[in-house]
C-alpha positions in Angstrom: -31.9 21.4 -28.6 -33.5 24.1 -26.9 -31.2 26.7 -25.0 -30.0 25.9 -21.2 -30.9 21.8 -22.3 -27.7 20.0 -22.0 -27.1 16.4 -22.3 -26.7 15.1 -18.9 -23.7 12.3 -18.4 -22.6 9.9 -16.0 -18.7 8.8 -15.7 -18.3 5.3 -14.5 -14.5 4.2 -13.8 -12.7 2.6 -11.1 -9.3 4.9 -11.8 -9.8 8.3 -10.3 -7.5 9.8 -12.7 -9.4 8.4 -16.2 -12.5 10.4 -14.3 -10.3 13.3 -14.0 -9.1 12.9 -17.1 -12.6 12.6 -18.9 -13.8 15.6 -17.0 -10.8 18.0 -18.6 -11.0 16.8 -21.9 -13.8 19.0 -22.9 -15.6 22.3 -22.4 -18.6 20.2 -21.3 -20.8 23.3 -21.3 -19.9 25.3 -24.7 -20.5 21.2 -26.2 -24.0 21.1 -24.9 -23.5 18.5 -22.1 -23.2 18.3 -18.4 -21.6 15.9 -16.1 -24.1 15.1 -13.1 -22.2 12.6 -11.3 -19.0 10.1 -11.4 -19.2 6.3 -9.6 -16.1 4.3 -9.1 -18.5 1.0 -9.8 -21.6 -0.6 -11.5 -22.9 -0.6 -8.4 -22.7 3.2 -7.1 -23.5 4.1 -10.8 -27.0 2.4 -10.5 -27.7 4.4 -7.6 -26.4 7.6 -9.0 -28.8 7.0 -12.2 -31.6 6.4 -9.8 -30.7 10.4 -8.7 -29.5 11.8 -11.2 -31.6 10.6 -14.7 -28.3 11.0 -17.2 -29.1 10.8 -20.7 -25.5 9.2 -21.1 -23.2 6.7 -18.9 -19.6 6.4 -19.9 -18.4 3.2 -18.1 -15.4 1.2 -17.8 -15.6 -2.7 -18.6 -13.2 -4.1 -16.0 -14.1 -2.8 -12.5 -14.6 -4.2 -9.0 -18.1 -5.2 -7.4 -20.0 -4.7 -10.5 -18.2 -4.4 -14.1 -19.2 -2.7 -16.9 -20.5 -5.4 -18.6 -23.5 -5.7 -15.8 -23.9 -2.5 -15.5 -24.7 -2.1 -18.9 -27.1 -4.8 -19.1 -29.1 -3.9 -16.0 -29.4 -0.4 -17.3 -30.3 -1.5 -20.7 -33.2 -3.5 -19.3 -34.1 -1.0 -16.8 -33.6 2.7 -18.4 -33.5 1.3 -22.1 -33.7 5.2 -23.1 -30.0 6.2 -21.6 -27.5 5.5 -24.1 -24.1 4.2 -22.9 -20.4 4.7 -24.3 -17.9 1.8 -23.7 -14.4 3.0 -22.3 -12.0 -0.5 -23.0 -8.4 -1.5 -23.3 -6.9 -3.4 -26.3 -7.6 -6.8 -25.0 -11.3 -6.9 -23.7 -12.8 -7.1 -27.5 -15.4 -10.2 -25.9 -16.7 -7.9 -23.3 -17.4 -5.3 -25.9 -19.1 -7.4 -27.9 -21.4 -8.7 -25.6 -22.3 -5.1 -24.7 -23.2 -4.4 -28.2 -25.6 -6.9 -28.0 -27.2 -5.3 -24.9 -27.3 -1.7 -26.9 -24.4 0.2 -26.1 -24.1 3.0 -28.9 -19.9 3.3 -29.1 -16.8 2.0 -27.7 -13.7 4.0 -27.3 -10.1 2.5 -26.4 -8.5 3.6 -23.5 -4.9 4.1 -24.5 -6.5 6.4 -27.6 -8.8 8.9 -25.8 -9.2 12.1 -26.6 -11.3 14.9 -26.4 -11.9 14.1 -30.4 -12.9 10.8 -30.2 -15.1 11.4 -27.0 -17.1 14.2 -28.4 -17.5 12.4 -31.6 -19.4 9.1 -29.6 -20.9 11.8 -27.1 -22.7 13.0 -30.3 -23.7 9.7 -32.0 -24.8 9.0 -28.6 -27.1 12.6 -28.4 -28.2 11.6 -31.8 -30.3 8.4 -30.8 -32.0 10.6 -27.7 -35.2 12.4 -29.6 -34.7 15.3 -27.2 -31.0 15.7 -28.1 -31.3 16.0 -32.0 -29.9 19.5 -32.0 -26.8 18.4 -30.5 -24.4 19.8 -33.3 -24.9 23.4 -32.1 -23.0 24.7 -29.3 -24.7 26.1 -26.5 -24.5 29.4 -25.1 -25.8 29.9 -21.2 -24.7 31.2 -18.4 -22.5 29.4 -16.0 -23.5 28.1 -12.6 -21.0 29.0 -9.7 -20.5 25.5 -9.3 -19.9 25.0 -13.0 -17.4 28.4 -13.1 -15.6 27.2 -10.1 -15.4 23.7 -11.7 -14.0 25.0 -14.8 -11.4 27.4 -13.2 -9.8 24.9 -10.9 -9.6 22.9 -14.2 -7.7 25.5 -15.7 -10.2 27.0 -18.2 -10.6 30.9 -18.4 -14.0 31.5 -17.3 -15.8 35.0 -17.3 -18.3 36.2 -14.9 -20.1 39.2 -13.8 -18.4 40.4 -10.6 -21.3 42.3 -9.1 -23.1 38.7 -9.4 -20.1 37.3 -7.8 -20.3 40.0 -4.8 -24.0 39.3 -4.4 -23.3 35.5 -3.9 -20.2 36.4 -2.0 -21.1 39.3 0.3 -17.7 39.4 2.5 -14.7 40.5 1.8 -11.9 37.5 1.8 -12.2 34.0 0.4 -10.5 30.6 1.6 -10.4 27.1 0.6 -11.1 24.2 2.5 -10.5 20.7 1.0 -11.1 17.1 2.0 -9.4 13.8 1.2 -12.4 11.8 0.8 -12.9 7.9 1.4 -12.0 5.6 -1.0 -15.3 5.4 -3.7 -16.5 9.1 -2.4 -17.0 11.3 -4.8 -17.9 14.4 -2.9 -18.1 15.8 0.7 -20.5 13.3 3.1 -23.8 15.1 3.9 -23.2 15.1 7.5 -19.9 17.3 7.1 -21.9 19.7 4.6 -25.0 19.9 7.3 -22.0 20.8 9.7 -20.5 23.6 8.5 -23.9 25.4 7.1 -25.4 25.0 10.6 -22.4 25.8 12.5 -22.3 29.5 11.3 -25.0 32.0 10.0 -24.8 33.8 6.7 -24.1 37.0 8.2 -20.6 35.3 9.3 -19.5 33.3 6.7 -21.3 31.9 3.0 -20.6 28.5 1.8 -20.1 27.0 -2.0 -19.2 23.2 -2.0 -17.9 21.5 -4.9 -16.8 17.7 -5.1 -14.2 17.7 -2.1 -13.6 21.2 -2.0 -15.3 24.2 -0.1 -15.2 27.9 -1.0 -15.3 30.2 2.1 -16.5 33.6 2.1 -15.8 35.8 5.1 -14.3 38.5 7.1 -12.8 37.1 9.9 -11.4 33.3 9.7 -10.3 32.8 13.0 -13.7 31.3 13.8 -13.5 29.2 11.0 -10.1 27.9 11.6 -11.2 26.8 14.9 -14.2 25.2 14.1 -11.9 23.4 11.2 -9.8 22.0 13.2 -12.9 20.3 15.4 -13.9 19.1 12.6 -10.5 17.1 11.7 -10.2 16.1 15.2 -13.9 14.6 15.1 -13.8 13.2 11.7 -10.3 11.6 12.0 -11.2 9.1 8.7 -10.9 12.0 6.5 -7.7 14.7 6.0 -8.4 18.0 6.3 -6.3 21.2 4.4 -7.4 24.7 4.7 -5.6 27.3 2.3 -4.6 30.4 3.1 -7.3 33.4 2.6 -7.6 35.7 -0.6 -9.6 38.7 -1.5 -10.6 38.4 -4.9 -12.7 35.7 -6.6 -10.1 36.0 -9.3 -7.6 34.4 -7.6 -9.3 30.9 -6.4 -7.4 29.3 -9.6 -3.6 30.7 -8.0 -4.5 29.7 -4.9 -6.0 26.3 -5.1 -3.6 25.2 -7.5 -0.5 26.5 -5.4 -1.8 26.0 -1.8 -5.0 23.6 -1.3 -3.8 21.0 -3.8 -0.7 20.6 -2.6 -2.2 20.6 0.9 -4.1 18.0 0.1 -1.5 15.9 -1.5 1.0 16.4 1.7 -2.3 15.1 3.6 -0.4 11.9 2.8 2.9 12.5 4.8 0.7 14.6 7.6 -2.1 12.4 8.5 -1.6 13.0 12.4 -2.9 16.4 11.8 -5.9 17.2 12.1 -6.1 20.1 10.0 -3.1 20.8 7.7 -2.5 24.7 6.7 1.0 26.2 5.2 1.9 27.1 8.6 1.8 24.1 10.1 4.7 22.9 7.7 8.0 22.6 8.0 10.2 25.6 7.3 12.6 23.7 5.2 11.5 21.2 2.5 13.2 17.6 3.5 16.3 16.1 1.5 15.6 12.8 0.2 18.6 10.2 0.5 18.9 7.5 -1.5 17.9 3.9 -0.9 21.5 1.7 -1.1 19.7 -1.2 -2.5 22.7 -2.9 -3.3 24.0 -2.6 0.1 20.9 -3.9 0.9 20.6 -7.0 -0.8 24.1 -7.6 0.0 23.8 -7.9 3.9 20.8 -9.8 2.9 22.9 -12.2 1.0 25.2 -12.4 3.7 22.6 -13.4 6.4 23.0 -10.3 8.5 19.0 -9.9 8.5 18.8 -7.5 11.3 21.2 -4.7 10.0 19.9 -5.2 7.4 16.1 -4.3 8.2 17.4 -2.1 10.7 18.9 0.0 7.8 15.7 -0.3 5.7 13.1 0.9 8.8 15.7 4.2 9.1 15.4 4.8 5.6 11.7 4.9 5.7 11.2 7.2 8.9 13.4 9.2 6.8 11.6 8.7 3.8 8.1 9.2 5.6 8.9 12.7 6.1 9.8 13.7 2.5 6.7 15.1 1.8 7.6 16.7 -1.5 7.5 13.2 -2.9 5.2 12.0 -5.3 3.0 9.7 -3.2 2.9 6.9 -6.1 6.9 7.0 -5.8 6.8 6.3 -2.2 4.6 3.8 -2.6 6.6 2.3 -5.6 9.5 2.1 -3.1 7.4 -0.2 -0.8 6.2 -2.3 -3.8 9.7 -2.8 -5.1 11.1 -3.6 -1.2 8.4 -6.6 -1.1 9.2 -8.1 -4.6 13.0 -7.8 -4.3 13.0 -9.1 -0.9 10.4 -12.0 -1.8 12.6 -12.6 -4.8 16.1 -12.9 -2.8 15.1 -14.9 -0.3 13.6 -17.5 -3.1 16.8 -17.4 -4.7 18.7 -18.3 -1.5 17.0 -21.3 -1.2 14.4 -20.2 1.9 10.5 -21.5 1.3 8.4 -18.7 0.4 6.0 -19.9 -1.4 3.6 -18.2 1.3 5.0 -14.9 0.7 5.3 -15.1 -3.0 1.4 -15.7 -2.8 0.6 -12.8 -0.1 2.8 -10.3 -1.7 -0.2 -9.6 -4.1 -2.3 -9.0 -1.3 0.6 -6.5 0.3 0.9 -4.5 -3.5 -2.6 -3.9 -2.8 -2.8 -2.7 0.6 0.0 -0.2 -0.4 -1.6 0.8 -3.2 -5.0 1.6 -1.4 -3.5 3.1 1.7 -4.6 6.4 2.5 -1.2 7.9 4.3 2.3 6.8 5.6 1.0 5.1 8.7 -1.1 2.6 6.6 1.7 1.7 4.1 4.4 1.5 6.8 2.3 -0.9 8.8 2.1 -3.0 5.3 5.9 -3.2 5.4 6.4 -4.3 9.3 3.7 -7.1 8.8 5.6 -8.1 5.4 8.7 -7.9 7.4 7.5 -10.1 10.2 6.3 -12.7 7.8 9.8 -13.0 6.0 11.5 -13.2 9.3 9.2 -15.9 10.1 9.8 -17.7 6.7 13.3 -17.4 7.3 13.3 -18.3 11.0 11.2 -21.5 10.0 13.4 -22.6 7.0 16.3 -22.1 8.8 15.6 -24.2 11.6 14.7 -26.9 8.9 18.2 -26.7 7.8 19.6 -26.3 11.1 18.1 -29.8 12.1 19.1 -31.4 9.2 23.0 -30.4 9.5 22.6 -30.7 13.3 21.6 -34.1 12.6 24.3 -35.1 10.4 26.7 -33.3 12.8 25.5 -35.6 15.4 25.6 -38.9 13.7 29.3 -38.2 12.2 30.0 -37.7 15.9 28.7 -41.2 16.7 30.0 -42.9 13.5 34.1 -41.4 14.6 34.1 -40.8 18.0 36.6 -43.7 18.7 39.0 -41.8 16.1 41.4 -39.2 17.6 38.7 -36.1 16.0 38.8 -32.8 16.6 37.1 -29.5 16.3 39.1 -28.1 13.5 38.6 -31.7 11.6 35.1 -32.0 11.8 34.3 -28.2 10.4 36.4 -29.0 7.6 34.6 -32.1 6.7 31.3 -29.9 7.1 33.0 -26.8 5.1 32.3 -24.7 8.2 34.4 -22.3 10.6 35.7 -23.8 13.3 34.6 -20.9 15.4 31.2 -20.7 13.8 31.0 -24.5 14.5 31.7 -24.0 17.9 29.0 -21.4 18.3 26.5 -23.3 16.4 27.0 -26.0 18.4 26.9 -24.9 21.5 23.8 -22.6 20.8 21.7 -25.9 19.5 23.0 -28.2 21.9 23.5 -26.3 25.0 26.9 -27.3 25.3 30.2 -27.5 23.9 31.8 -29.8 21.0 34.5 -31.0 23.6 31.6 -31.9 26.1 29.4 -33.4 23.4 32.2 -35.6 21.9 33.3 -36.6 25.8 30.0 -37.5 26.9 29.5 -39.9 23.8 32.8 -41.7 24.7 32.1 -42.1 28.1 28.4 -43.4 27.6 30.3 -46.2 25.1 32.7 -46.8 27.8 30.7 -47.3 30.6 28.4 -49.7 28.1 32.0 -51.4 27.8 33.0 -51.8 31.7 29.3 -53.4 31.9 30.3 -56.0 29.7 33.8 -56.7 31.4 35.5 -58.3 28.1 38.0 -55.2 28.2 40.5 -54.1 30.4 40.1 -49.9 31.2 43.3 -49.6 29.3 42.2 -51.0 26.5 38.7 -49.6 27.0 40.4 -46.1 27.0 41.5 -46.6 23.5 38.5 -48.1 22.0 36.3 -44.9 22.9 39.1 -42.4 21.5 41.4 -41.8 24.0 44.8 -42.3 23.6 46.1 -41.0 27.1 44.6 -43.4 29.8 45.0 -40.9 32.8 43.0 -38.2 31.0 40.2 -40.8 29.9 39.9 -41.8 33.8 39.5 -37.9 34.5 37.0 -37.3 32.0 35.0 -40.4 33.2 35.2 -39.4 36.7 34.2 -35.8 36.2 30.9 -37.1 34.2 29.8 -40.0 36.2 31.5 -39.4 39.6 33.3 -42.3 39.9 36.6 -43.9 38.5 36.3 -46.1 35.8 37.2 -49.3 38.2 34.5 -47.9 40.7 32.2 -47.9 38.0 32.4 -51.5 37.0 32.9 -52.8 40.5 29.5 -50.8 41.3 27.7 -52.7 38.3 28.9 -56.0 39.3 28.0 -55.9 42.8 24.3 -54.9 41.3 
């Protein structure tokens, strides 16, 4: 291949970590290749293929929206000159077989992906492209500024001409503006780039854009900080972070790793700030307390739901201030809580069918969340659903228990039953039964029992076959005078008055 010509490569994978890993496996320019773009699914890839015209596409098999199998078929139909390398897992050989039928050049197992295997597959692809026949020769070409910056922040040592850098960046100082992009985006949106470029003239600042990073060159950054703050306020769907200034281009690597990369990670915890800088971070790093899962599950088992959930909310509030905690660890805590609560409620015989089905959507929403507020919103939504599950199940259980309790009283009202005896029969604590009865019937146990007895006594008085003293014993009262007192309190009449009134009707 001629000096300066490289094999153009497009990377397609829905996992950003995989894409980043592939980019860092090789010294691409030295091997004669360049990465011209990356996409998170087949649909995005087709748009980039039209714009970038790659020689080679490296694509995952399993992806949302459009998978690698469909992408391969479409690419080979529309662009038969493009070679395709498939990434797959161990269990996806049926998909791989179908892509070979479409004409892919090679496949690589993700668990075995390394620089040697990747380079071998790339060279095999290059051998099938006429213009890239001499791919085995290393190419020595001058790196562009963008390639240089990308390699520097990726950890490669780069030599450069300081005079040329001074021509490109004529001012004395630098800083890095980083942006947390939306899901699926790989570089700054056009409108944000244009806003930055048109706000200032070259005599004030010069800029270089590299994916989600802007290298800013200037002498006085006060105006740019003010501008970046407003930019963050007007584009709240993105997360902006600004490094401290540095005076030597060679410091770019250290500033990126020690300042900007950390700030971009911390954006997850400080989403309310339009622009995150070192000076508006807390002075002291927070101390992250451990969550007492044993106590929490113990309280749930004892049905102290309010106490358990209150403890969880308090822990989440504290955890969300622990900005040094890795985001995946933060999200993992919430996923575990959702899982544990669902399993525990199921073990407690609550009806968790809907909750169990919904937990997967909560896992996905937590995984996709861009900041702590979105994660907490999902947890609150889950807890509300869990409470509804608890409430509905307990209502059903309460209705069954109450029905059995009332039936027992109606069957045994004529006997000298007491609250303690009934509680013992149903394996309740007497004080709990008293409270339970008052809550669900709106009256106390004794009041309800007396009402049932007096209702039955009223029927017997109307029938007229037994005298009042006998009726007193028939409905459960051993003390005749107490019976008369209760009867009058409930009906407003003595038993004899009640009988006479019914007879005269």
